[in-house]
PAGU-814578 format. One record per residue: residue in three letters; y, x, z of N, C-alpha, C in turn. Coordinates in steps of 0.2 Angstrom, whole numbers, plus 5000, padded with zeros to 4 digits. Atoms other than C-alpha are relative to their C-alpha. Layout:
N
alaYXZYXZYXZ
...
This chain:
593
unk499449944999553855705382499650055005
unk500349944994552655865389500650044998
unk499449954998553955995397499750074996
unk500149955004553656185392499150015000
unk500749974998551656245391500350045003
unk500349954997550856345400499950074996
unk500549935005550156465384500549984996
unk499749975005551056545372499850044994
unk500349995007550656625355499950085005
unk500249964996550256775368499249985005
unk500150044993549256675379498950014998
unk500549995003547256715376499549955005
unk500150045002546156575377499149995000
unk500649985002544356575382499549925004
unk500550054996543256425380499350004998
unk500549995002541756375380499949895000
unk500050045003541056245370500649974997
unk499550015006542456275358500149964995
unk500249995010541656285341500149935002
unk500150075003541256085342500349945004
unk499950064997541655905349500749985001
unk499250014996543155865362500350064999
unk499749924999543256045368500450044993
unk499749995006543756095349500449964997
unk499450005001544855965347500650015001
unk499750024996545555975362500650104998
unk499849924998545856205358500249994992
unk499650015005546356135339500849975003
unk499550024999547756045347500650025003
unk499749954996548356195361500350024992
unk500049955004548256315344500949964995
unk499450035004549556175335500749985006
unk499350034998550756145351500050105002
unk500049934999550556345356499750074997
unk500449955002549856445342499950065003
unk500449964996548856535356499550054998
unk500649945003547356675354499149955003
unk500550064999545556565356499450055002
unk500849985000543956645360499249965002
unk500450094997542656485357499250055005
unk500649984997541056505365499549954998
unk500550045002539356405360499250034999
unk500349995002537756405358499550014994
unk500750005006537256375339500650094997
unk499849945004537356525329500349984992
unk499550035008538656555312499650044996
unk500549965003537056665306499749944994
unk500350065006536256585289499450054995
unk500549955003534756695285499449964992
unk500450025004534056565276500349964992
unk499450055008535556505264500249955001
unk500050065002535356355268500949945003
unk499250045002537356325272500250024994
unk500049975005537656425259499949954992
unk500550045005536556305246500149935002
unk499950105000536956125254500850005001
unk499050025000538956135252500249954994
unk499850065005539756005243499749945003
unk500650074998538155895251500549975007
unk499550054992539455775265499349955001
unk500550094998538155615266499450045005
unk500350004994537055615279499250024996
unk500450015003535555555269499850074992
unk500049965006535755675253499950055001
unk500049965000535955795264499250055004
unk500749995000534355785271499550024997
unk500649985007533455745256500150054995
unk500049945002533855905248499750055004
unk500149944996533456005264499249994995
unk500750014998531555915263499850024991
unk500350025007531455935244500050094999
unk499949944999532056125248499650045002
unk500849964994530556165262499649994993
unk500550025006529356075250499950054991
unk499849975005529956165233500150065001
unk499849954999530056335239499650045000
unk500849985001528256425231499950065003
unk499949924998528856595237499849985008
unk500050004989528756545258499049985000
unk500949964997527056595266499749915002
unk500350094998526056425269500149975005
unk499750014995526456395287500649984997
unk499050034999528456375280499949954996
unk500050055002528056265268499649935002
unk500550044996526856155280500549955006
unk499750054994528456125291500649964998
unk499750055001529156005280500049955002
unk500150064997529255875292500749975001
unk499750034996530455755299500450045006
unk499449924995530955885314500250054996
unk499649945003531156015305500350014995
unk499549995006532455935291500649985004
unk499250054993533355855309500250085001
unk499749934995533256045317500450034994
unk500049935003533656135300500849954998
unk499550045001535155975297500550005007
unk499349994993536055975314500150115002
unk500049935002535856175311500750014996
unk499550015006537056145296500449975002
unk498950054997538356015304500050045004
unk499549984995538656095318500250114998
unk500049955004538856285309500949954994
unk499350015004540156175297500549985005
unk499850014995540756105312500650065002
unk499549964998541356255320500450064995
unk499949945005541756345303500849944999
unk499550054999543056175302500350005007
unk499850004994543556215320500450064996
unk499649944998544256395317500450014993
unk499650025005544956345301500449965003
unk499450044999546156235307500550035007
unk499549974996546756335321500350034995
unk499749965004547256475309500449964998
unk499050025004548256345299500349985006
unk499350034994549156275316500150075000
unk500049965000549356455318499850035005
unk500449974996548156505328499850084999
unk500449965000547156655332499049975002
unk500749994996545156635337499550034995
unk500349955001543656725337499349955000
unk500650035000541756625338499650065001
unk500849984997540256695351499449975001
unk500750035001538556635347499650025008
unk500349984995538056635365499749945006
unk500150014994537256575383500349965003
unk499549974996538656555393499750005006
unk500149994994537656535409499850095001
unk500649965003536856705401500450065006
unk498949974996538456835412499750064999
unk500049945004537556985405500249994992
unk499750035010537656935385500549985001
unk499150035002539356855387500650065003
unk499749934997540057005397499950034994
unk500049975005539557105383500049994991
unk499650055007539956975368500749985001
unk499450014999541556975378500650064996
unk499849935000541857145375500550034992
unk499549995006542557155356500549944999
unk499350065001543656985355500450035006
unk499449974997544557055371500450044997
unk499649925000544857225365500649954993
unk499550025007545557125346500749945002
unk499650024998546356995355500349995005
unk499650004994546857015372499549965008
unk500450054995546356985389500049925002
unk499950094999545956805395500649985005
unk499849984995547156745404500249885002
unk499950084998546856535404499049984996
unk500950035000544956455403499949944998
unk500250095001544556275395499250015001
unk500749985000542656265401499849904996
unk500250105001541956095392499150014997
unk500950025001540056165389499949945005
unk500650054996538756015394499749974993
unk500150025004537555945388499549935005
unk500350044997536355795392499349984998
unk500650005003534655735395499949935005
unk500150064998534755565399499449965002
unk500550034999533355475410500149955007
unk500050014996533155375422499550085006
unk500049944997532855505440499350015003
unk501250004999530755445442499850054996
unk500449965005530555525425500550074997
unk499949935000531655685427499750055002
unk500449944997530955855426500750065003
unk499549945001531556005432500550044997
unk499849975006531856065416500649964998
unk499050035002533155935413500649995004
unk499749994993533755945430500450094997
unk499649955000534356135425500350014992
unk499450005005534856085406500849965002
unk499450044997536055965413500650045003
unk499649954996536556075425500650065000
unk499649944999536856235422500350004996
unk499749985006537856235408500949975003
unk499450024997539256155419500350035005
unk499849954995538956255434499950085001
unk500349945001538056395432500650034994
unk499649945003539256435418500649994999
unk499449965000540756415425500250065005
unk500149954999540156545437500050094997
unk499849965005540056665422500850004996
unk499050005002541756625415500150025005
unk499450004997542556645431499650105002
unk500349915000541356855432500350024993
unk499849955005541856895419501250014996
unk499149975000544056885419500250005007
unk499650004991545256915434500449955000
unk499650054996545956785443500650024998
unk499450024998547456855447500350004992
unk499650005006547856855428500049934997
unk500350085003547256675424500949955002
unk499650055000548556555421499849935002
unk500650094999547556395422499250014999
unk501050035000545856335423499949905000
unk500250055003545256185415499549984999
unk500649984999543756115418499749904998
unk500350085000542955955410499449975002
unk500650044997542155825421500049944996
unk500150055003541655665418500149945005
unk499650054995542155505425499449985004
unk500849994999540155495427500150025007
unk500049964994540555615443500049965005
unk499850054993541555485452499949934999
unk500450084999540655305449499450024999
unk501050015003538755375443499949964993
unk499950015006538255325429499149995000
unk500849985001535955245425500050054994
unk500649945001535055395421500450054998
unk499949934998536255525423500350055007
unk500049974992536055575442500350074997
unk500049965001535855755435501050024999
unk499250005003537655735426500349975004
unk499550044995538655635439500050095007
unk499849954996538255805451500150054997
unk499749935001538555945441500849984998
unk499550025002540255845436500350005008
unk499950004994540555815454500350055002
unk500349954997539855975459501050074995
unk499749975001541456055445500849995006
unk499750044995542555925455500550075004
unk499849964994542556005472499950084999
unk500049915002542356185466500850024995
unk499350025005544156135456500750025007
unk499549994996545156125472499650045007
unk500149964995544056275481500450044997
unk499849925002544756395468500550004998
unk499450015001546456305469500250045008
unk500149974995546356345484500250055002
unk499649905001546256545483500450034998
unk499549995004547256535470500549984998
unk499450045002548656445471500649984995
unk499250005004550156515458499250004992
unk500350015006548456455446500149944998
unk499950085003548456315437499449974998
unk500950035001546656205441500249965002
unk500650055004546056045434499649984998
unk500450025003544955955433499949904996
unk500050095003544755795420499449975001
unk500650055000543655675422499949954995
unk500050055007543555595404499449954999
unk500150054999543155445401499650014994
unk500249985005541855435385500649994992
unk499950015004542655465368499949984996
unk500350025006542555405352499650034994
unk500449945003541755585347499750005004
unk500649944993540855735355499149964999
unk500750004997539355655364499749944997
unk500050095004539555475357499850004996
unk500150005008538455435344500149955000
unk499650045004538555285334499549945006
unk500450074995537055185347500449995005
unk499650004995538055235361500549975001
unk499350065002539555175354500149934999
unk500150094999539055005351499749995006
unk499850014994538754995370500349985003
unk499149984995540555065376500149914995
unk499550045003541054925363499849935003
unk500450054997539754775366500349985011
unk500050004994540254815384500949985003
unk499350014999542254805383500350095003
unk499849964997542354985386500850034996
unk499849995004543755075379500250084999
unk500249904999543555255372500750014998
unk499149975003544955385370500250014993
unk500249955008545355425351500250075001
unk500049915000545155605349500850025001
unk499449945001547055665344500349945007
unk499950034995547455545362499950035006
unk500249964993546255635373500250094999
unk499749915002546855825363500949975004
unk499349984996548655765368499950015007
unk500250024993548155715385500050075005
unk500149974994547755865389500450054996
unk499749955000548955975383500749985001
unk499750024992550055865393499850035007
unk500249984995549055895408500250104999
unk499649934999549556095404500749994997
unk499050015003551456055402500250035007
unk499749964994552456145418500349945004
unk499450064995553355975422499149935004
unk500550024995551355905428500350035008
unk500249984994551155905446499550044999
unk500849935000550256095448499649995005
unk500149974995549756035466499249934998
unk500450055001548755885456499250054999
unk500549974999546755945458499649994995
unk500550035003545755815450500549944997
unk499750075000546355675439499349974993
unk500750055005545255525428500249994994
unk499750055008545655455411499650004998
unk500550035003544955345403499649945004
unk500150084998543755185406499250065004
unk500749984998542055195420499550004993
unk501050005005540055215412500349924998
unk500250084999539655025407499449995004
unk500750034994538354945420499549964998
unk500650055003536954865415500149955008
unk500150064998536654685423500350005008
unk500150004995536254725440500550035004
unk499849974997537454825444500949984999
unk499350045003539054735437500249955007
unk499550034995539954695455500849984999
unk499249985005541554735444500049994996
unk500049995008542154695429500150064997
unk499749955003542354825416500950014999
unk499450015002544054895412500149984995
unk499650035004545154815401499849915000
unk500450095001544154635407500650015009
unk499950014994545054585425499950015008
unk500449994991544754615444500050095001
unk500049934999544854815439500550065007
unk499649974995545354905455500250095000
unk499949944999546155085459500550005005
unk499750014996546755155471500050124999
unk499649944999548055335471500150045005
unk499749994995548455455484500550054997
unk499649925002549755575484500650025005
unk499749974996550755665497500750064996
unk499450005001552655665496500550065003
unk499849944997553655835499500950004999
unk499449995003555555895498499950064993
unk500049925003555156075492499549994996
unk500250035005553855985479500249984995
unk499750055004555255885473500550015002
unk499549965000556855965472500749964994
unk499850065003557555815460500449985009
unk499850024993557755755477501050025002
unk499449974997559355855483500549974996
unk499750055007560155755468500449935002
unk500150054998559955595477500049985006
unk500249974992560355605492500649965003
unk499350065000561355445501500050025009
unk499549984991562255505521499350065000
unk500249945000561155665527498950004996
unk500849985002559355635519499949954993
unk499950025009558855625500499249935003
unk500550085002557955445494499750024993
unk500250015006556755435483500249954995
unk500150065007557255315466499849965001
unk500550055003556455175463500050014996
unk500350005007556655225446499450044999
unk500449955000555555365451499349985002
unk500950024997554155275460499849934995
unk500650025006554055155444499950044995
unk499949935003553955315434499050005001
unk500349984997552555345446499249984997
unk500650035002551455195444500049984994
unk500249995008551755195424499750064999
unk500749935002551155355424499350005003
unk500650005000549655325432499649944997
unk500350065005549255155421500050054993
unk500149995007549455255404499250065000
unk500749945000548155385411499349935002
unk500450035000547155265416499549944992
unk500050025008547155185399500450024994
unk499749975007547155305384499849944994
unk500150055009547555235368500749955002
unk499250074998549055115379500650035000
unk499349974998550955145380500349945003
unk499550044993552155075394500349954996
unk499650025001552954925388500849965005
unk499650074994553754805402499650015007
unk499750014995554154805419500249935003
unk499850064995554054625431499950005006
unk499950014994554554565448499950075003
unk500249944994554854745455500549985007
unk499850024992555254725475500350084999
unk499849954995556154885484499949975006
unk500150044993555354815500500150075005
unk499649954998555654985510500050074999
unk500249945001556155135502499950055004
unk500349954995555555305505500550065000
unk499449974999556655415514499850095004
unk500349924998556355625517500450015005
unk499749944992556655655537499549965001
unk500549994995555655625551499349934997
unk500250055002555055465545499449994993
unk500449995007554055525529499449985003
unk500849984999552155505529499650045000
unk500249945001550955625528499649974992
unk500449995007549955545511500449895001
unk499650055003550855375500499449984997
unk500650045005549655255493500149964993
unk500050055004549555165477499549974996
unk500650055001548555005473500049984995
unk500250035007548154965456499649964998
unk500650045000547554815452499949954992
unk499950025008547154755433500149895001
unk499850065001547754575429499949974994
unk499950055007547854445416500350034996
unk499549955003548354545402499549974991
unk500550035010547754505380499550054997
unk500349965003546454635380499750004994
unk500149915000546154745368500950024998
unk499650015003547954695363500650065006
unk499549974999548854745379499749985007
unk500549974993548254805399500649985004
unk499450044995549354705414499850045009
unk500249994994549254775432500650025005
unk499650004993549954715451499850095004
unk500049914996550554905459500349995005
unk499850014991550954915479500050065002
unk500049944997551555085486500049985007
unk500050014992551155085506499850075001
unk499649954995551255195521499549975005
unk500050064995550555165537500750085004
unk499849984993551555235553499850025004
unk500749994994550255235564499649974999
unk500750015005548255215562500349894999
unk500350094997547955015557500849984997
unk499350034999550254985555500250004992
unk499950005004550354945536500950004998
unk499450015003552255005529500149984990
unk500050015008552654915507500650014999
unk499549965001553755025499500249974993
unk499950035006553554945481499849974997
unk500650065005552854795470500249984997
unk500050035008552854785452499549974998
unk500350025005551954735440500250044992
unk500049945007551654825423499549984994
unk500450015006551054805404500250044996
unk500249895008550354945392500049954995
unk500250015006550154895375499550044995
unk500349945005549054975364500450064994
unk499649975002549855105355500049974993
unk499850055005550755035338499949945001
unk500050034999550854905345500949955004
unk499650034996552454885353500649974998
unk499650035007553654745343500850045001
unk499749965001554954845336500949955001
unk499550014997556654835341500549974997
unk499350075004558054715342500450044998
unk499549955001559754795332500749945001
unk499350044999561354705339500550055000
unk499350005002563154725336500250065007
unk499949944996563754885345500649975004
unk499350034996565154845358500750004999
unk499449965001566754835354500450075002
unk499649944997567454945367499750064998
unk500149925005566655075357500750034997
unk499449975002568355075349500750025004
unk499649994995569255095364500250084999
unk499849964999570555245362499750075004
unk500249984996570555305379499749955006
unk500550014995569155265393500249985006
unk499550034994569455135407499950085008
unk499949944993568555315420499450054995
unk500649975001567555455416499750025004
unk500750004997565955495422500250055006
unk499549944996566655665430500249995008
unk499850024994567555575442499949985004
unk500550044997566555455447499750055005
unk500649975001565355555450500450075010
unk499549954995566855675462500249965004
unk499650034997567855545470499649955006
unk500350054996566355435480500049954996
unk500450095004566055285467499150024999
unk500649995002564355355462499750085007
unk500449964995563455495475499550044997
unk500749975002562055565461500450065001
unk500149935001561855745459499950014994
unk499849975007561955835443499149984994
unk500750015005559855765439500149954999
unk500150075002560455585438500750004997
unk499350035002562355615432500149984992
unk500150065007562055515416500749944996
unk499750035002563455415415500550064999
unk499249985005565155495401500549955000
unk499350035001566155365400499849955003
unk499950075001566655185405500549994999
unk499450045005567355105393500649955000
unk499550054999567654945396499849965007
unk500350044994567654835413500249925002
unk499650065001568054645417499750005005
unk500350014996567554535429499249974998
unk500650015000565954505421499450034997
unk500449945005565554655410500450065001
unk499749915001565354845409499750014995
unk500449975005564954955396500450044999
unk500149924997564755135396499650044996
unk500449955002564155275388499550035003
unk500349944996562855405394499650034998
unk500449985000561955525392499850065001
unk500149974996561055635402499750074999
unk500149955002560655835401499550005003
unk500649994999558955885402499950025007
unk500249974993558155905419499550065000
unk500549935000557256075421499149985003
unk500550034997555456035423499750005008
unk500149994995555156125437500449965007
unk499550034994556556015447499849935000
unk500250095001555755835441499350025003
unk500649974994554155925453499549934999
unk500550035003552955775454500349904997
unk499850075000553755625446500450044991
unk499449975008554055715425500049944997
unk499850085006554555595413499450044994
unk500450035005553355545400500049954995
unk499850075005553355385390500749965007
unk499350024998554855345404500450035005
unk499549944998556355445409500449985008
unk499650034993556755395427500750025002
unk499349984999558155505428500349974997
unk499450065003559055405415500049945001
unk500250094999558355235419500550015008
unk499450004996559455285437500650014999
unk499449975000561055345428500349904996
unk499750055003561155165418499949985005
unk499750054994560755055435500550035002
unk499550004998562255145440500349984998
unk499550045000563255035430499949955006
unk499950074997562854885442500450025007
unk499649974989563555005460500850024995
unk499349985001565155055447500349935002
unk499450044999565754885447499949985005
unk499950024995565254835463500750045002
unk499449914998566355005467500749975000
unk499450055005567554905454500449945006
unk499750084997567654745462500049955004
unk500050014994567054725477500150065003
unk499749914994567554905486499350015003
unk500449994993565754905493499650034990
unk500450005006564354995483499149975002
unk500650034999562754925480499150035001
unk500349975001560954975481499249944997
unk500350075002559754895468499049995006
unk500750034996558254795478499549964994
unk500450035007557454695463500149994991
unk500350025008556954655444499749964997
unk500550055002556454525436499350004994
unk500449975005555954625420500250054997
unk499849925001556254805412499550004991
unk500150005007555854795392500250074996
unk499949955006555454965383500150004995
unk500049985007555754985365499850054997
unk500349945001555355165363500350045007
unk499549924994555955325376500450024997
unk499149984998557555385380500050094998
unk500049954996557455565379500850055001
unk499349984992558755705389500450014993
unk499450005004560255705379500350004995
unk499950065003560255575367500649935003
unk499550094999561855435368500049964997
unk500250055002561655295371500549955003
unk499450054996562955135378499549935003
unk500350054997562355015391500649955000
unk499850025001562854865392499949945008
unk500250064995562754745408500549965000
unk499850075000563254575408499949975008
unk500450014992563554505429499749934999
unk500450064999562154345429500349955005
unk499950034993562654295448500550065005
unk499749934999563754375459500249965008
unk499850044995564154325479500150085003
unk499749934996564854445493499550045002
unk500649934998563154525498499450024994
unk500549975003562354545482500149964990
unk499950035007562354525462499450034996
unk500550025004561454515448500150024991
unk499749985006561554585431499350024994
unk500349975007560854605413500250064996
unk499649945002561054795405499349994994
unk500149995009560554805385500450075000
unk500049925003560254975381500050024992
unk500149995007560655035364500350054996
unk499949935001560755195353500749994998
unk499349985000562155245342500049954990
unk500150025007561555145327499849905003
unk499750074996561554985338499249985005
unk500650024998559554975340499950025008
unk500450014995558854925357499550025003
unk500049974995558255025370499449995001
unk500249994994557854975383500449915003
unk499950034999558054825392499949985007
unk499950044992558554755412500249935000
unk500150075002558254565413500350015008
unk499950064994558954485432499950075003
unk500149954995559354675440500349985007
unk499750034994559854625456500350055007
unk499849974996560954745469500249975006
unk499550014994561454745488500350025002
unk499249964998563154755493500050025005
unk499849994990563554825510500550044999
unk499249934998565254915514499650055005
unk500249934993564055025529500150044994
unk500049925004563555135513500550025000
unk499349985001565355165511500050085000
unk499949954996565455305521499650075000
unk500849965002563655395515500250004991
unk499949955009564455415497500550074998
unk499749975000565855515502499750084997
unk500149944999565555685495500350085001
């Protein structure tokens, strides 16, 4: 559910390494999403002086293509003797790689055009500033000034550090670091709307044989923070990718990943995640993102299990401010805004999905609100999300335990939210059940209009959470209501963007419990615990759904209910199982609007 993109048909994107590999896949996806213009940079040349590209047209099988190249080298009687002598395996491989690269670049250019974008390709060494300046002049004149950069250029020279040479280091480090300097030297930073750096999890976790690659990527990460500090209006993000199922992952390396249970990022998924990162709904203050699995470890290094096995632990820090989250004004209890429990859950869900490309959110279990986050003088400088991978049915599902906490004084922890999240491999979400819609939908007159409930103090929520349209029926054991939440602007969502889950609509659905207690106990309640939530499909803004809340347990101080959310066809989208609310008459004085 990506929001408005930071690029459109007028945006000109300068993409290093954009003609081939994973950067090309991302560029094509951006072209499909925004129909932008692209200047692609790469070291491969599209020139074909000896006609190999044209002569091999239609030959796709690698073995056949190499056989044809070998025969062509051997059977050219007009070639000088030295040329005929170059019919070696190395020469065949060189020509094969040249042809393969040229074909891939041409496919990329064609795909961009088919997607509604425009693109030109420049063969240039991105570290050569002078040559880059000269060769960019023509494309910029034709396409326009550069307003976005995608830096995906890179190279590998894997060896253990004691065997690496200075040349090996330069080959790996220079395209990343010197290449970025060259790109920035060719554009006006005042015009730049976004800068995306393709870094690697190797920069975070390290990897055997890739000391230079780790240094280069970690340099990109730190440089991203410096650029963001100096140019706060530019969206700067360094994406630390795990291994993709394409690009620099060759078949032998892919075999290692499979043996180690390392989850590869599918090309389509990775490209889509890149588009989502360039959505205006994303937190613009987040500079560094890790997507995917850490590199495989040797037996000596395996102190922690690989992702997809149990035991992996992650810690994510976040600074929360009222200014960065305008929606909080609409969730104010008394004098101070309070973070909705649904937003805390959404933070966890989004983090888990980001760590596991190719998996999507399905369920929450054992959710406890321990101490809510209030935006007053008690607001901590930062909040920490601890994630621990637990027993799942990998590779079909991955489960996490999550804990959000902070420190009020050094060494003294405050625990805010605890929950468990399960992700399923994309495409394996169970089929949604279809149930009969509540009979109360046939009622001529609703029991209450949502607009009145928000006005008279039954509900305290502002526009970002006003999704209750009508209460259709209410009894001692059940409440049925119609919900439809108008879109919340991307800027309004702040650090809690709608992705797989919609915390704003979730909150509106949970309001059924509050309406019920206000009606039967003349007292408000706030959610405190949830046994389980199941999401069969996301519910977008603007869609009408029906929420049926059935009370399963009730006391003077608490109520527990089950909520089933259905669309207009009766299909179940969402289930809340044993949602508990704490009833308190003391809250009544905070609800009057």
